[in-house]
C-alpha positions in Angstrom: 0.0 0.0 0.0 2.8 2.4 0.8 4.4 1.8 -2.6 1.3 2.5 -4.6 -0.2 5.2 -2.4 1.2 8.2 -4.3 0.0 7.0 -7.7 -3.4 6.1 -6.2 -3.8 9.6 -4.6 -2.7 11.3 -7.9 -5.3 9.3 -9.9 -8.1 10.2 -7.4 -7.2 13.9 -7.5 -7.3 13.9 -11.3 -10.6 12.1 -11.3 -12.0 14.7 -8.8 -10.8 17.6 -10.9 -12.2 16.0 -14.1 -15.6 15.5 -12.3 -15.5 19.1 -11.0 -14.7 20.5 -14.5 -17.6 18.6 -16.1 -20.1 19.8 -13.5 -18.8 23.4 -13.5 -18.7 23.9 -17.2 -21.7 21.8 -18.1 -19.9 20.2 -21.0 -22.0 17.8 -22.9 -21.4 14.1 -22.2 -21.3 13.5 -25.9 -17.9 15.3 -25.9 -16.6 14.7 -22.3 -18.6 12.5 -19.9 -17.8 12.9 -16.2 -16.1 10.0 -14.4 -19.3 9.3 -12.6 -21.1 8.9 -15.9 -18.4 6.6 -17.2 -18.6 4.4 -14.1 -22.4 4.4 -14.4 -22.2 3.3 -18.0 -19.6 0.6 -17.1 -21.9 -0.8 -14.3 -25.0 -0.6 -16.5 -23.3 -2.4 -19.4 -21.1 -4.6 -17.3 -22.3 -7.9 -18.8 -21.8 -6.8 -22.4 -18.4 -5.1 -21.8 -17.3 -8.1 -19.7 -18.1 -10.5 -22.6 -16.0 -8.4 -25.0 -13.2 -8.0 -22.4 -13.1 -11.8 -22.0 -12.6 -12.2 -25.7 -9.8 -9.7 -25.7 -8.2 -11.2 -22.6 -8.2 -14.7 -24.2 -6.4 -13.4 -27.4 -3.9 -11.4 -25.3 -3.3 -14.3 -23.0 -2.6 -16.8 -25.7 -0.4 -14.4 -27.7 1.5 -13.4 -24.6 2.1 -17.0 -23.5 3.3 -17.9 -27.0 5.5 -14.8 -27.0 7.2 -15.7 -23.7 7.9 -19.3 -24.8 9.1 -18.3 -28.2 11.3 -15.5 -26.9 12.9 -17.9 -24.3 13.7 -20.6 -26.9 15.0 -18.0 -29.3 17.2 -16.4 -26.6 18.7 -19.7 -25.7 19.5 -20.4 -29.4 21.0 -17.0 -29.9 23.0 -17.2 -26.6 24.7 -20.4 -27.8 25.2 -19.1 -31.4 26.6 -15.6 -31.2 26.9 -15.3 -35.0 23.2 -16.1 -35.3 22.5 -13.4 -32.7 24.5 -10.8 -34.7 22.5 -11.7 -37.8 19.0 -11.9 -36.3 18.8 -9.2 -33.7 19.0 -6.3 -36.2 16.2 -8.0 -38.1 14.1 -8.1 -34.9 14.9 -4.5 -34.2 13.7 -3.5 -37.7 10.5 -5.4 -37.2 9.7 -3.1 -34.3 9.7 -0.1 -36.6 6.6 -1.4 -38.6 3.5 0.4 -37.3 0.9 -2.0 -35.9 -1.9 -0.1 -37.5 -0.4 -0.9 -40.9 0.6 -4.5 -40.1 -2.7 -5.6 -38.7 -4.7 -5.5 -41.9 -2.0 -7.4 -43.8 -1.9 -10.2 -41.2 -5.7 -10.4 -41.3 -5.6 -10.5 -45.1 -2.9 -13.3 -45.1 -4.4 -15.5 -42.3 -8.1 -14.7 -42.3 -10.4 -13.6 -39.5 -9.8 -16.4 -37.0 -7.8 -16.5 -33.8 -4.4 -17.1 -35.4 -3.8 -13.6 -36.9 -4.7 -11.9 -33.7 -2.4 -14.1 -31.7 0.4 -13.5 -34.2 -0.1 -9.7 -33.8 0.2 -9.9 -30.0 3.3 -12.1 -30.4 4.9 -9.6 -32.9 4.4 -6.7 -30.4 5.4 -8.5 -27.2 8.2 -10.8 -28.4 11.1 -8.4 -28.8 11.2 -6.8 -25.3 11.3 -10.2 -23.7 14.0 -11.5 -26.1 16.1 -8.4 -25.5 15.8 -8.6 -21.7 16.8 -12.2 -21.7 19.9 -11.7 -23.9 20.8 -8.7 -21.7 20.3 -10.8 -18.5 22.5 -13.6 -19.9 25.4 -11.2 -20.2 25.0 -10.3 -16.5 26.0 -13.7 -15.3 29.0 -13.3 -12.9 32.2 -14.4 -14.6 33.7 -15.7 -11.3 30.8 -18.1 -10.9 31.1 -19.2 -14.5 34.8 -19.9 -14.0 34.1 -21.7 -10.8 31.5 -24.2 -12.2 33.7 -24.6 -15.3 36.6 -25.6 -13.0 34.4 -28.2 -11.4 33.9 -29.8 -14.8 30.5 -28.3 -15.8 30.0 -28.0 -19.5 28.5 -25.0 -21.3 25.0 -26.2 -21.0 25.4 -26.9 -17.2 27.0 -23.4 -16.8 23.9 -21.9 -18.5 21.5 -23.8 -16.3 23.2 -23.2 -13.0 24.6 -19.6 -13.4 23.5 -17.8 -16.6 19.8 -18.6 -16.5 19.3 -17.6 -12.8 21.3 -14.4 -13.3 18.9 -13.4 -16.1 15.8 -13.8 -13.9 15.4 -10.1 -12.9 15.9 -9.0 -16.5 13.4 -11.6 -17.7 10.6 -10.4 -15.4 11.4 -6.7 -16.3 11.0 -7.6 -20.0 7.7 -9.5 -19.5 6.3 -6.6 -17.5 7.1 -4.2 -20.3 5.6 -6.6 -22.9 2.5 -7.2 -20.7 1.6 -3.5 -21.1 1.5 -3.9 -24.8 -0.4 -7.3 -25.0 -3.9 -5.9 -24.4 -3.3 -3.0 -26.7 -2.0 -5.3 -29.5 -5.1 -7.5 -29.1 -7.4 -4.5 -29.4 -5.6 -3.3 -32.5 -6.0 -6.7 -34.0 -9.7 -6.6 -33.3 -9.9 -3.2 -35.1 -8.7 -5.0 -38.3 -11.3 -7.7 -38.1 -13.1 -9.5 -35.3 -16.6 -10.3 -34.1 -16.1 -9.6 -30.5 -13.6 -7.9 -28.2 -13.0 -4.5 -26.6 -11.8 -3.2 -30.0 -15.1 -4.1 -31.6 -17.0 -2.6 -28.7 -15.1 0.7 -29.0 -15.8 0.9 -32.7 -19.5 0.3 -32.1 -19.6 2.9 -29.3 -17.8 5.4 -31.6 -20.3 4.9 -34.4 -23.1 5.6 -31.8 -21.4 8.7 -30.5 -21.2 7.2 -27.0 -18.1 8.7 -25.4 -19.0 7.2 -22.1 -19.0 3.7 -23.4 -15.7 4.3 -25.1 -14.1 5.4 -21.9 -15.8 2.5 -20.0 -14.2 0.1 -22.5 -10.8 1.9 -22.1 -11.2 1.5 -18.3 -11.8 -2.2 -18.7 -8.7 -2.4 -21.0 -6.6 -0.8 -18.3 -8.0 -3.1 -15.7 -7.1 -6.2 -17.8 -3.5 -4.8 -18.2 -3.2 -4.2 -14.4 -4.5 -7.7 -13.7 -1.9 -9.2 -16.1 0.8 -7.2 -14.4 -0.4 -8.3 -11.0 -0.2 -12.0 -12.1 3.3 -11.4 -13.3 4.3 -9.8 -10.0 2.8 -12.7 -8.1 4.7 -15.2 -10.3 7.9 -13.3 -9.7 7.5 -13.4 -6.0 6.5 -17.1 -6.0 9.6 -18.0 -8.0 12.0 -15.8 -6.0 14.9 -18.1 -4.9 15.6 -16.0 -1.9 11.9 -16.3 -0.8 12.2 -20.1 -1.1 15.4 -20.0 0.9 13.7 -18.1 3.7 10.8 -20.6 3.7 13.2 -23.5 4.0 15.1 -21.7 6.8 11.9 -21.0 8.7 10.8 -24.6 8.3 
């Protein structure tokens, strides 16, 4: 609570100022609905928005899981093949310069309107930060430890498992947290290009009906999904903390 208190207070102050401005100026809700109106619309349409949010969360979750697995396998391959790393990393960097808004229609055109193109778009957006964080983490492995396990007869694979991989753990979780902030947004962009359900579709429908309150309600739900994903990652990081496990064994 102490850690998140300043951000929480700031958000509450901004919401109060927003509410006060809407009430004082009498601005039409068609242009700028007050926070109370957005919350009311969110509660009133909770079932419909929740259904669309579930569709978006499923796409984002699948894409993010594939991205983490693929980034890990790729990072291991590049770690053991430096020449391959020097060849492929610039290609991956270049891929990040392609605007998602331009790439989404092409992926939909090539792979249709099913789940696959949406998952691929999420993977394309979230893959590189995880890969880069892992490669950076591998380079942080203590040289003294590597020399020590090598002197004890450990091969390169054993050195990677016992020293390099644990050393990359903080960088890995930093990378997945960064990617997690993009996962939901990437899924919504994919829905813009072609989908039957999802927050992206709901926002488009609300825009066509000039319902700014519903657009902001959907945006609020999107932010909630991102925060939930970040919370799950934080929990996973704590549960897999080797120091935490050591303290539990010591206490036992």
